N, C-alpha and C positions, 0 to 999 in steps of 0.2 A: 430283051434285056430289061425294058422299062414297063412298069404296069401303072394303070390308072387308079386301081384301088387295092387295098391290102385284104388279104384273106384273114380269117380268124387267126390270131397269134398262137392259138393252141392246136391248129390244124396240123396234123402229122408231127407234132412235137414229141421227140424221143426222150430228151432229157433237158432239165432246167435247173441250174444251180444259182440261186440268188445269193448264196453265201451269207444269209442272215443268221449269224451265230453258229452255223455248222455247214457241212457239205452235203446235206440231203438233197435228193433229186426231187423236185416239187412237180415234176410232170405226171407223177403217179405210176410211173413204170418201174420204180424200184432200183434205178441205177445209182445207188447212194455212194458217196465218197468217203474214203478214210484219210484223215489228214495226217501227214508225217512232217512235223516241224513248222509248217506255215502258220502264221499268226494272224488273228483277226485284226482288222484296222478300218479306218474311215473309208467310205466309198465316195464315188464321184459327186454325190449330193451332200456330203458332209455327215452322213449317218454313221455312228459309231458301230464297230463290230459287224460290219455289213459287206466286207470284202476281205480277201486274203492277201497277205504280203509274203513274198518268197525271197530268201536271202541269197539265192544265186550259187549256193554251195551244197545244200543238203535238203532243202525243202521241196515237198511235192504233195499232191493229192492223187490217190488212186481210186478209179471209179469202177464199181461193180458192173460186169458185163452181164446185164440181166435182159429184161424184156425190150426187144426191138433195137438194142444198142449198137448193133453192127448190121445195118441194112445191106442187102446184097446187090442193090441196083441204085443207079443214079436217077434223079438228082438228090444230092445231100447238101445241106447248109449248116454252117457253124457261125456263131457270132458271140461277141463278148466285149466287155468294157476292160480296157487295159491301161496301165501307167508303167511303161517299161524304161528301165535304164540299164539294160544288160551291157556288159563290156566284152563278152566273148560269145561263142556259139551258144544260143539259148535253148532252154528246154521248151516243151510244148506249151502254148497257150491252151490248147486242147488237142488231144488225139484219142481216138476211140478203140485202139488196139496196140498197147505198148509192147513191142516184141524186141528183145535185145539183139542188136546187130542185124536187124532185118526191117525192111520198109514194108509196113502193113497198115491197113485202115486209112482213114482221112485225117488230115493233121493240119494244124495252123501254128505258126511260131514266128518270132522275130529272128531275122537273119543279120546279126550285128556285123559279121565279116562281109556282108553284102551291102553295107551301107546303112544298117538299121532299118531295112525294109520289112514288110510283112510278106511271109511266105506261105502258100498253101500247097498242099501235095497229097497224093494218095499213093500207096505202094502195092506191088503185085506179089509180095511174099519173098522176093529175093534179098540178097545182101544189101547193105546201105551204101550203094553206088548208084550213079545216074541210070544205069541199064535197068534199075528195078523201081523207078518211081516216075511220076508225072508231076511237074510242079510249075507254079507261076509266082512271080515276084512283083510287089507293088513298085510304082515309081517313087512314092512318097516315103521319106524317112520318118518313122514314128517312134523311134528309140530316143525319145527326147524328154522323158520324165514328165510328159503331160498326159492327161486323160484323153483317150481316143476310143470311139465305138467302132470296132472292126468286124467285118464279115467276109466269108468265103463261100462261094457257091460251086459245087462240082457237078458238071453235066457230062464230062467225057475228057479224054486225054488232052486235048487242046481246046476245051470248051469250059472254061472256068471264069468266074467273076470275083473281083476283089473290091470291096466297099470300105471306105474309111470315112467316118463322121458323116454317113449317109451320101457321100459322093462316090461316083464310079471311078475307079482308078484303072486305066487301060492295062497297065502292068506289062510284064514280059515273060513269055514262056521260056523255060530252061530248055535250050535246043539239045543239050545232052541227054535230057530225060527220054528214055525209050521204053519205059515200063509198059505192061500189057494191062490185064484186067485187074480190077480192084480185088484184093485178097485180105482175108482175116486169119489170124492164128487162134482166135478165140480167147485172147488174153483180156485182162482189164484195161480200161482206159486210163488216161493220166493228164494232169495238169502240172506244169512246173519241172518236168524232167524228160529227157529222151536219151536212148542208148544206141550209139552208133559203133561201127567197127573201130572208129577212132577214139571212142571213149564215151563217158556219161556226161551229159551237160545239163545245167539247171537254169531256170528263168530267174532273172532278177527284176522285181518290181511288184506291182499289185494287179490282180485279176478279179473280175466281178461279173455277175450276171451272164454266165456261160449258157448258151443254148445250142442243142443239136436238133436238126429237123430232117425228116425224110421227104423233103420237097424243095423246090426252088423258092428262095426268098427273092422278092422283087424290091425295087427302090422304095415303093410305098410300105412294104413290110418293115424294112430297115428304118424308115422315118417314124413309123408307128411305134416300133420298139425303142427308138432313141427318145421319142417324146413322151412315152407313157410314164416314165419315172421322173420327168422334169417337173419342177414346182413353178407353173405359170400362173400369173394373175391376169385375168381377163375382165375388161370393162364392158359389160354388156348394154350400157346405156340406162336410160330411165326405165322404171316399171311400165309394163304395157298390159292393158286389159284386152283379153281375147275372148271373143264369143265362140260358142259351140260351132265347130266346123271350120273356124278360121285357123291360121297358122302364123308363126313368127320365125323367120330365118335368123339363126345365130351364127355369125361368121367369126372364126378364129383366125388371127394373123399368123398362127404357127401351123405348118403343114402337118396333116394327119393327126390332129389333136384327138386323143382318146378321151371322150366325154364320160361322165359318171355312169351313163346307161350302157357303156361298152361300145357304142357307135363311134365311127371314125369320121 
């Protein structure tokens, strides 16, 4: 579960949506988004027009099912920055195969009816009932209108990880979930909306920096992703003269700081 060092943050990256003015996929795989109603707003760092706000009634983003978007095997990881204030069953933070009245693909959402916890699950292609999904719920309530960096890792039916603000949440598996293998219908992905037998539900709040990986993200990866967009000021001390062949060690007080060279 825990790792000592982060892999490259572009390794096995399937899709990346920084939402900087649009819903383009910046991974290079062409899984671009089409915005329906969601509006640009300020992100968790205070940057204008760098995240999307969803009104909870009609807004969503549809993502093109293009290159590598629906990996056929685990592990798979999802992460995003969210600021949720949903009051009813919420739409997807992210799902890579939106199929009406059926559980397909890998998904992450807020579950307000379950106490505002983070829920991750995958579907086997059957109807939207416990028999056709495998899911896990966080212990922590994050439906609090505060920014959180959330992540989900899928390795198998009862082998999933939930990460909240770089902390591991032991969570709870849904014992009613008895779904089998991961299944896709080949539909587009979605943020902000989900469609069950009981109806269509929408996310309320802000979403930013969505990433989808075809690999397991470790704690060090989450910490590197968390820190890479933060504005830290480091005091490296007095200037130091260094002779050829010598070296100087620079220690950051922040875990997994991403230096300008790309090193961690």
